[in-house]
C-alpha positions in Angstrom: 0.0 0.0 0.0 1.1 3.5 -0.8 0.8 6.3 1.8 0.3 9.9 0.6 2.2 12.4 2.7 0.5 15.8 2.3 2.6 17.6 4.7 4.7 20.6 5.6 8.3 20.5 4.4 11.3 22.9 4.6 11.6 25.8 4.0 10.9 27.2 6.5 13.0 25.3 8.9 10.6 25.1 11.8 9.8 22.0 14.0 7.0 20.4 11.9 8.9 20.9 8.7 12.2 19.5 10.0 10.5 16.6 11.7 8.5 15.5 8.6 11.5 15.8 6.4 13.3 13.5 8.8 10.5 10.9 8.6 10.4 11.1 4.8 14.2 10.7 4.5 14.1 7.6 6.8 11.2 6.0 4.9 12.8 6.5 1.5 16.1 5.1 2.8 14.2 2.0 3.8 12.3 1.7 0.5 8.8 2.4 2.0 6.1 3.4 -0.5 5.5 7.1 -0.2 3.9 9.8 -2.3 5.0 13.2 -1.0 3.2 16.4 -1.7 4.3 19.6 0.1 1.4 21.3 1.7 2.8 24.5 3.0 2.9 27.5 0.7 5.1 30.0 2.6 8.9 29.7 2.9 9.1 32.0 6.0 7.7 31.3 9.4 6.5 34.9 9.6 4.5 34.5 6.4 2.5 31.6 7.7 -1.2 32.3 8.0 -1.2 35.0 5.3 -3.5 34.8 2.3 -2.5 35.9 -1.2 -3.6 35.2 -4.7 -0.2 33.5 -5.4 -0.7 31.3 -2.4 -4.2 30.3 -3.4 -3.0 29.3 -6.9 -0.1 27.3 -5.4 -2.5 25.4 -3.2 -4.9 24.7 -6.1 -2.1 23.2 -8.1 -1.1 21.0 -5.2 -4.7 20.1 -4.5 -5.1 18.9 -8.2 -2.0 16.8 -7.8 -3.5 15.3 -4.6 -6.7 14.5 -6.4 -4.8 12.5 -9.0 -3.2 10.4 -6.2 -6.5 10.0 -4.3 -8.2 8.5 -7.4 -5.7 5.6 -7.3 -7.2 2.8 -5.1 -3.7 1.6 -4.2 -3.1 4.8 -2.4 -5.2 3.8 0.6 -3.9 6.1 3.3 -3.1 9.8 3.8 -0.9 11.4 6.4 -1.0 15.1 7.0 0.4 17.5 9.6 -2.5 19.8 10.6 -2.4 23.5 11.5 -3.9 25.3 14.5 -4.5 28.6 12.7 -7.5 29.6 10.7 -5.9 29.8 7.3 -4.0 26.5 7.7 -7.1 24.8 9.0 -9.2 25.8 5.9 -6.5 24.0 3.8 -6.7 21.0 6.1 -10.5 20.9 6.0 -10.5 20.7 2.2 -7.9 18.0 2.2 -9.5 15.9 5.0 -13.0 16.1 3.5 -11.7 15.2 0.1 -9.8 12.2 1.4 -12.9 11.1 3.3 -15.0 11.2 0.1 -12.4 8.8 -1.5 -12.7 6.6 1.7 -9.0 6.8 2.5 -7.6 6.1 6.0 -6.7 9.5 7.5 -3.8 10.1 9.9 -3.5 13.6 11.3 -0.3 14.6 13.1 -0.6 17.4 15.7 2.9 18.9 16.0 1.9 21.9 18.2 0.4 22.2 21.6 -2.3 24.7 20.9 -5.0 22.7 19.2 -7.5 22.6 22.1 -7.0 26.4 22.5 -7.6 26.9 18.8 -10.8 25.0 19.0 -12.0 26.7 22.2 -11.3 30.2 20.9 -13.1 29.6 17.6 -16.6 30.8 16.8 -19.6 28.5 16.4 -19.2 27.9 12.7 -15.5 27.3 12.9 -16.0 24.9 15.8 -18.4 22.9 13.8 -16.0 22.7 10.9 -13.2 21.7 13.2 -15.3 18.9 14.8 -16.3 17.7 11.4 -12.8 17.6 9.9 -10.8 16.3 12.8 -13.6 13.7 13.6 -12.9 12.1 10.2 -9.4 11.0 11.2 -8.8 7.3 11.8 -5.9 8.2 14.1 -4.5 11.4 15.5 -0.8 11.5 16.4 0.5 13.6 19.3 4.0 14.2 20.7 3.7 13.2 24.4 1.5 11.8 27.1 0.4 15.3 28.4 -0.7 16.3 24.8 -2.5 13.0 24.4 -4.8 14.0 27.3 -5.5 17.5 26.1 -5.3 18.3 22.4 -8.6 16.7 21.1 -10.5 16.3 24.3 -13.1 18.9 23.3 -13.0 18.9 19.5 -12.8 15.2 18.6 -12.7 13.0 21.8 -13.8 9.9 19.8 -10.6 9.9 17.6 -8.0 7.2 18.4 -4.7 8.7 19.7 -1.2 7.5 19.4 2.1 9.0 20.6 5.0 9.4 18.3 8.1 11.2 19.8 9.8 13.9 17.9 13.2 12.8 16.9 16.4 14.3 15.4 19.1 13.2 13.1 21.9 12.8 15.6 24.4 11.7 13.0 24.1 15.0 11.3 25.7 16.7 14.3 29.2 17.1 15.7 28.6 16.7 19.4 31.0 17.5 22.2 30.3 14.8 24.8 32.8 16.1 27.4 31.5 19.5 28.3 33.2 21.3 31.2 31.3 24.0 33.2 33.9 25.3 35.6 34.5 28.5 33.7 34.6 32.3 34.3 32.1 33.2 31.5 29.0 31.3 30.3 27.0 31.5 27.1 23.3 31.1 27.0 21.5 30.5 23.7 18.2 30.7 22.0 17.3 29.0 18.7 13.8 29.5 17.2 11.6 32.0 15.5 12.4 35.4 17.1 9.0 36.4 18.3 7.0 37.2 21.4 5.2 33.8 21.5 8.5 31.9 21.7 9.4 34.0 24.7 12.2 35.8 23.0 11.1 39.2 24.3 11.1 37.9 27.9 14.6 36.4 27.4 15.9 39.8 26.3 14.6 41.5 29.4 16.0 38.8 31.7 19.4 38.8 29.9 19.7 42.5 30.3 18.9 42.3 34.0 21.6 39.6 34.5 24.1 41.8 32.7 23.1 44.8 34.8 23.7 42.7 37.9 27.3 42.2 36.8 26.9 38.5 35.9 29.6 37.6 33.3 27.5 36.2 30.5 27.3 36.0 26.7 24.3 35.2 24.4 24.0 33.3 21.1 20.8 33.9 19.1 19.7 32.0 16.0 16.4 32.2 14.0 14.4 34.4 11.6 14.8 38.1 12.1 11.8 39.5 14.1 9.0 41.1 12.1 5.6 42.5 13.2 2.9 39.8 13.0 -0.3 40.6 14.9 -1.6 37.1 13.9 0.6 35.6 16.6 -2.1 36.7 19.1 -4.0 33.5 18.1 -1.6 31.5 20.2 -1.9 33.6 23.4 -4.3 33.6 26.3 -7.0 36.3 26.4 -5.0 38.6 28.8 -1.8 38.3 26.9 -3.6 38.6 23.5 -4.9 42.0 24.5 -1.5 43.2 25.7 0.2 41.9 22.5 -2.3 43.4 20.1 -1.8 46.8 21.7 2.0 46.7 21.9 3.1 44.3 19.2 4.8 47.0 17.1 6.9 48.3 20.0 7.7 44.7 21.1 8.9 43.9 17.6 11.0 47.1 17.5 12.6 46.2 20.8 13.5 42.7 19.6 14.9 44.2 16.3 16.9 46.7 18.2 18.4 44.0 20.4 19.5 41.9 17.4 20.8 45.0 15.5 23.0 46.0 18.5 23.7 42.5 19.9 27.5 43.0 19.9 26.9 45.8 22.5 25.3 43.1 24.7 28.2 40.6 24.4 26.2 38.5 22.0 26.1 37.1 18.5 23.3 36.7 16.0 23.7 33.7 13.8 20.7 34.1 11.5 18.9 31.0 10.2 21.2 28.0 10.5 21.5 24.5 9.1 22.6 21.3 10.9 26.4 22.0 10.5 26.0 25.5 11.8 23.7 24.2 14.6 26.6 22.1 16.0 28.9 25.1 15.9 26.2 27.2 17.6 25.4 24.7 20.4 29.1 23.8 20.9 29.7 27.5 21.4 27.0 27.7 24.1 26.5 26.3 27.6 22.7 26.6 28.5 19.7 26.5 26.2 16.8 28.8 27.0 13.3 28.5 25.5 10.7 30.5 27.6 7.9 29.8 25.0 4.2 30.6 25.4 3.3 27.7 23.0 4.9 24.5 21.9 4.2 20.9 21.2 7.7 19.5 21.8 10.4 21.8 20.6 12.8 20.4 18.0 15.4 23.0 18.9 15.2 22.0 22.5 15.9 18.3 21.5 18.8 19.4 19.4 20.2 21.4 22.3 19.8 18.3 24.5 21.6 16.2 21.9 24.6 18.6 22.2 24.6 18.2 26.0 23.1 21.6 27.0 21.1 21.9 30.2 17.6 23.2 29.4 15.4 26.0 30.9 12.0 26.0 29.3 8.3 26.6 30.1 5.5 24.3 31.1 3.9 24.2 27.7 3.0 21.3 25.4 4.9 18.2 26.3 8.0 19.7 27.8 7.4 18.6 31.4 7.2 15.0 30.0 10.8 15.3 28.8 12.6 17.8 31.1 12.8 16.3 34.6 13.8 18.9 37.2 17.4 18.8 38.2 18.0 15.9 35.8 17.7 17.6 32.4 17.1 21.2 33.3 14.2 23.3 34.7 10.6 23.9 33.7 9.1 27.2 34.7 5.7 28.7 34.2 5.3 30.7 31.0 5.8 34.5 31.5 7.6 34.0 34.8 10.6 36.2 34.2 11.7 36.1 37.8 11.9 32.3 37.7 13.8 32.5 34.5 16.3 34.9 36.0 16.7 32.7 39.1 17.1 29.4 37.2 19.8 30.9 34.8 21.6 32.3 37.8 21.3 28.9 39.7 22.9 26.9 36.8 25.7 29.4 36.5 26.5 28.9 40.1 26.3 25.0 39.9 28.8 23.7 37.3 28.6 20.1 38.6 24.8 20.1 38.1 25.3 21.4 34.6 27.7 18.6 33.8 25.3 16.0 35.2 22.5 17.5 33.0 24.7 17.5 30.0 25.4 13.8 30.3 21.8 13.0 31.0 20.6 15.0 28.0 22.9 13.4 25.5 21.9 9.9 26.7 18.2 10.7 26.7 18.2 11.9 23.1 20.2 8.9 21.9 17.9 6.5 23.6 14.5 8.0 23.1 14.4 10.9 20.6 16.5 9.9 17.6 14.9 10.0 14.2 15.2 6.2 13.6 13.1 5.3 16.7 10.6 8.1 16.0 10.2 7.0 12.4 9.7 3.4 13.5 7.0 4.6 15.9 5.3 6.4 13.1 5.6 3.4 10.7 3.9 1.1 13.2 1.1 3.7 13.8 0.5 4.0 10.0 0.4 0.2 9.6 -1.6 -1.0 12.6 
């Protein structure tokens, strides 16, 4: 049987795209029968969710290609990574309903951690559409135990759920397995889309405070340059949504100003980086910080763990299933800048704990979150 992969692929180089490319590379290497159609239109993370005539035409061409594959009875299954934004959902709705008409088995992969919020915050008509589409799935794939119990609980509780871990291509990296943390100056790092919802704005404020308190510290930053995007408010709670919509322009300007003048803050901006550069980036850093307001399970966090970095992240998505306190790093509540300040300071003062976390994180990724094991989990799910 052939499986149609109608799914997000790089560029852009965000978690779902990187993860799906890893699955496809593994399946092709092992001669599995795949038909791959790229579903995402935009090549930039900041362009996601925007509608244009060019984008509509691109989608129509891919939809026609999809129809030619759905007609073939040998193509009995379709796998798609679904979106939790309105524009992306409308694309998914069309694809899911079409696949259902052709009586294909439908597997939806929920790579984020915001699907229940997306459903709860939608209007009556959109809720009905979401229930109809997601309810057509034969199986929904989530990233962790916590997400299994939350993501479809209101929209499609009847759908069968399976967990498939995110995984990374460890062999693509050059990993330093003997990190030493007894040093006079430490480097913290952030890798991800440089935006408010990823906690980048919070990190800037905390980093400046640490420097003002005469803590000897450097910062490495990698990801797409910040741009104004009011649509990001979809991923925030009501209180934060109002704040962001009022201040998003000045928030963006503050983030841009920090990047533009990063050398004055004893830092380096690496831009968007590939796997080879990622190893250089992580090997030049000591602690990974991701104070995000929304995640499923962050790929950049797993990549940092693979390189032996202790982690400070927020209690979003499936992070608390992976980061065990004092074993792999620390999990704080989103928006808690005081806790972020204290946990960074604590790790800087405890080099032996950092070395323990470094060892634990390398081992954890090798044993549980490498792409081969994740792809095998997905293969079993698609063939059960």
